[in-house]
C-alpha positions as CSV (number, residue, x, y, z in Angstrom):
1,M,-28.1,-10.8,-23.6
2,K,-28.2,-8.2,-21.9
3,I,-26.1,-7.3,-18.4
4,F,-26.6,-4.2,-16.5
5,S,-24.7,-3.2,-13.9
6,I,-25.2,-0.6,-11.2
7,C,-23.0,2.7,-9.8
8,L,-22.9,2.5,-6.0
9,E,-21.5,5.9,-5.1
10,E,-22.5,6.5,-1.3
11,G,-24.1,2.7,-1.4
12,V,-22.0,-0.3,0.4
13,C,-21.7,-3.7,-0.4
14,K,-22.0,-5.7,2.8
15,S,-22.7,-9.3,1.9
16,L,-23.2,-11.8,-1.3
17,C,-24.6,-15.3,-1.3
18,R,-25.6,-17.7,-4.2
19,S,-29.9,-17.5,-4.2
20,G,-30.4,-21.1,-6.4
21,E,-29.9,-19.5,-9.7
22,H,-29.0,-16.1,-8.4
23,F,-27.5,-14.3,-5.8
24,T,-28.0,-12.3,-3.7
25,I,-25.8,-8.6,-2.7
26,K,-26.9,-7.3,0.7
27,L,-26.6,-2.9,0.8
28,S,-25.9,-0.4,2.9
29,G,-26.3,3.3,2.1
30,S,-27.8,3.3,-0.6
31,E,-30.7,4.7,-2.9
32,V,-31.2,2.2,-5.7
33,G,-32.5,0.2,-2.4
34,S,-31.0,-2.5,0.0
35,E,-30.5,-6.3,-1.2
36,I,-29.9,-6.6,-5.2
37,T,-30.6,-10.6,-7.2
38,A,-28.9,-11.4,-9.7
39,R,-28.2,-13.9,-11.6
40,Y,-24.8,-13.0,-13.1
41,I,-21.9,-11.7,-10.4
42,V,-18.3,-11.1,-11.8
43,G,-15.6,-10.2,-9.1
44,A,-13.0,-7.0,-10.6
45,D,-12.6,-6.1,-6.7
46,G,-9.1,-6.0,-6.0
47,A,-6.6,-8.4,-4.3
48,N,-8.6,-8.3,-1.1
49,S,-12.3,-8.9,-3.5
50,L,-15.4,-9.3,-0.8
51,V,-17.1,-11.2,-4.1
52,R,-14.2,-14.3,-4.1
53,R,-13.9,-13.2,0.3
54,H,-17.6,-14.5,0.1
55,L,-18.2,-16.9,-2.7
56,F,-14.3,-18.9,-2.6
57,P,-13.3,-18.4,1.3
58,N,-10.8,-21.5,0.4
59,K,-8.8,-19.8,-1.8
60,K,-6.7,-17.4,-0.2
61,P,-3.5,-16.2,-2.7
62,K,-1.2,-15.3,-1.1
63,S,-0.9,-11.6,-0.5
64,Y,1.1,-8.3,1.1
65,I,0.8,-5.4,2.2
66,S,2.1,-2.1,-0.3
67,I,3.1,0.7,1.3
68,Q,3.8,3.7,-0.6
69,G,5.3,6.4,0.9
70,W,5.4,10.5,-0.4
71,F,8.0,12.3,0.0
72,E,9.2,15.6,-1.1
73,D,11.4,15.1,-3.5
74,K,15.2,16.6,-2.1
75,N,17.0,14.1,-4.5
76,P,18.6,17.0,-6.8
77,Y,17.8,14.2,-10.1
78,P,15.1,11.6,-11.2
79,I,15.7,8.6,-9.6
80,Y,14.1,4.5,-10.4
81,S,15.2,2.4,-8.2
82,C,14.1,-1.5,-6.6
83,F,15.5,-3.3,-3.5
84,F,16.2,-6.5,-2.2
85,D,16.3,-6.9,1.5
86,A,15.5,-10.6,2.3
87,E,15.1,-8.5,5.3
88,L,12.5,-7.0,4.6
89,T,10.7,-8.8,2.7
90,D,11.0,-12.4,-0.4
91,S,9.2,-9.9,-2.4
92,Y,10.7,-6.1,-3.6
93,A,10.7,-2.6,-2.5
94,W,11.1,0.1,-4.7
95,G,12.4,4.3,-5.0
96,V,10.1,6.0,-8.2
97,S,10.8,10.6,-9.1
98,K,7.5,11.9,-9.6
99,D,6.0,15.0,-10.3
100,G,8.5,16.8,-8.4
101,K,7.3,14.0,-5.4
102,F,9.3,11.0,-4.3
103,A,7.5,7.4,-3.8
104,L,9.2,5.2,-1.5
105,G,7.2,1.8,-0.7
106,G,6.9,-2.4,-0.9
107,A,5.6,-5.1,-0.8
108,F,5.7,-7.2,2.7
109,P,4.3,-10.2,4.8
110,A,1.7,-8.7,7.5
111,E,2.9,-9.0,9.6
112,G,4.8,-6.5,11.4
113,C,4.3,-4.4,7.6
114,A,4.2,-1.0,9.6
115,E,7.7,-1.5,11.0
116,R,9.1,-2.2,7.7
117,F,8.4,-0.9,6.0
118,E,9.6,2.4,8.6
119,K,13.2,0.1,8.4
120,L,13.1,0.4,4.9
121,K,13.1,4.1,5.5
122,S,16.2,4.0,6.9
123,K,18.6,1.9,5.7
124,L,17.9,3.9,2.0
125,P,21.9,4.6,1.0
126,A,22.7,8.1,1.5
127,R,22.4,10.1,-1.3
128,Y,18.3,9.2,-1.2
129,E,16.7,12.6,0.1
130,L,13.7,12.2,1.6
131,G,12.5,15.3,1.9
132,K,8.9,16.2,3.9
133,P,6.1,13.2,4.5
134,I,2.9,13.7,2.1
135,K,0.8,11.3,2.5
136,R,0.8,7.4,3.0
137,E,-0.9,4.6,0.9
138,A,-1.6,1.0,1.4
139,C,-3.2,-2.4,-0.3
140,V,-3.2,-6.1,-0.4
141,V,-2.1,-7.0,-3.2
142,L,-1.5,-10.7,-4.6
143,R,1.8,-12.9,-5.9
144,P,0.9,-16.1,-7.4
145,S,3.0,-19.5,-7.3
146,G,0.6,-22.4,-8.5
147,L,-2.8,-23.0,-10.0
148,K,-3.8,-22.8,-6.7
149,D,-2.7,-18.7,-6.3
150,F,-5.3,-18.8,-9.3
151,C,-9.6,-18.8,-9.0
152,F,-12.1,-18.1,-12.2
153,G,-15.7,-18.4,-10.4
154,S,-18.0,-21.0,-11.2
155,G,-21.4,-21.3,-10.7
156,G,-22.6,-17.8,-12.8
157,A,-19.2,-16.2,-10.9
158,F,-16.6,-14.5,-11.5
159,L,-13.2,-12.8,-10.9
160,I,-11.6,-10.9,-13.9
161,G,-8.2,-9.5,-12.2
162,E,-6.8,-9.0,-9.4
163,A,-9.3,-10.5,-8.0
164,A,-9.2,-13.7,-10.0
165,G,-5.3,-13.7,-9.0
166,L,-4.5,-12.2,-12.1
167,I,-1.0,-10.1,-11.5
168,S,3.1,-10.3,-12.6
169,P,4.8,-12.4,-8.8
170,I,7.9,-10.2,-10.2
171,S,6.3,-6.8,-10.6
172,L,2.8,-7.2,-9.7
173,E,1.8,-5.5,-12.2
174,G,-1.7,-5.9,-12.3
175,I,-3.9,-3.4,-14.2
176,S,-2.6,-5.5,-17.7
177,C,-4.7,-8.4,-16.6
178,A,-7.2,-6.6,-15.8
179,F,-7.5,-5.9,-19.0
180,S,-6.8,-8.5,-20.7
181,S,-9.6,-9.9,-18.4
182,A,-12.5,-8.0,-19.1
183,T,-10.8,-8.8,-22.3
184,R,-11.7,-13.0,-22.7
185,L,-15.3,-12.0,-20.4
186,A,-17.0,-10.1,-21.9
187,G,-16.4,-12.3,-25.3
188,V,-17.0,-15.1,-23.8
189,F,-21.0,-13.1,-22.8
190,N,-20.6,-12.6,-26.3
191,S,-20.3,-16.3,-27.3
192,A,-23.6,-18.2,-27.8
193,N,-21.2,-20.4,-24.9
194,K,-24.1,-22.7,-22.8
195,N,-22.0,-23.1,-20.2
196,L,-20.2,-18.9,-19.2
197,N,-17.8,-19.9,-16.2
198,K,-16.3,-22.6,-19.2
199,A,-16.1,-20.7,-21.5
200,Y,-13.9,-18.2,-19.7
201,N,-11.9,-21.1,-18.0
202,S,-10.0,-22.1,-21.5
203,A,-10.4,-17.9,-22.5
204,I,-8.0,-17.0,-19.2
205,F,-5.7,-20.0,-20.2
206,G,-3.2,-18.4,-21.4
207,V,-3.1,-15.1,-19.5
208,M,-2.7,-17.9,-16.2
209,I,0.0,-20.4,-17.8
210,K,2.2,-17.0,-18.6
211,L,1.8,-15.2,-15.5
212,L,2.6,-18.7,-14.0
213,A,5.6,-19.0,-16.6
214,K,7.8,-15.3,-15.5
215,N,7.7,-18.0,-12.0
216,I,11.3,-19.0,-13.1
217,K,12.3,-15.8,-14.1
218,S,11.6,-14.4,-10.3
219,V,13.6,-17.2,-9.3
220,V,16.7,-15.6,-11.4
221,L,15.8,-12.6,-10.6
222,Y,14.9,-12.9,-6.7
223,T,17.6,-15.4,-6.2
224,P,21.4,-13.0,-4.6
225,L,23.5,-14.8,-6.8
226,F,21.8,-14.6,-9.7
227,R,20.8,-10.9,-9.9
228,H,24.5,-10.1,-8.7
229,L,26.3,-12.3,-11.6
230,I,23.0,-10.0,-14.0
231,M,24.5,-6.9,-12.1
232,K,27.7,-8.1,-12.2
233,S,27.9,-8.6,-16.3
234,G,27.0,-4.9,-16.7
235,V,24.0,-6.2,-19.3
236,G,21.6,-3.6,-20.4
237,S,22.9,-1.1,-18.0
238,I,22.8,2.6,-17.8
239,K,25.3,5.4,-16.7
240,M,25.2,7.0,-13.1
241,L,25.4,10.4,-12.7
242,K,27.8,11.0,-10.0
């Protein structure tokens, strides 16, 4: 089986749809043509996947808006922290020193996400010093909590990485699942399986189960009482410099 990919430096995919046993991809601003037909299509386009939205519109996994601001780092020591505040989000926020800058961010419900980020800044402990703002970035991020939040595709369409809902519900880290699912799908395409979608569903099943199991751990980390007991125990703790 020969697989081709097209790198569109200036082209933008506007829409896609099924056309019998094939897919029709409509483009704009591309030198390769305004329309492409393909037998298979792989959505590796992240949490806000266009492939998932167009081909599987009923699949709407739980999502957040991740907002992260970069500031000049005026803190005397590197900071690596996470924040849990039910008033801002049922997910979490973070503060990280990196390359002489300080990144402050969080995953917030879409409604009022910008206001929630500003409130996060105002609620920082006094020991945090935010320098001059450098830039702000935002993206959609998923947080799977059940089978309904996963979509691996069907009928010649495949989803990998966060497009498929493969992301840790605890840390919201997804790059490892992106590589893992891509590797499994590549193995399926290079196999002798006649039903590629069924083979991919079987290959990715273990990854999905591991992510679902993490929801049990997230109950502990995201419940104030359990989190307080863990912090109180000092398990795995390090001494802070004052």
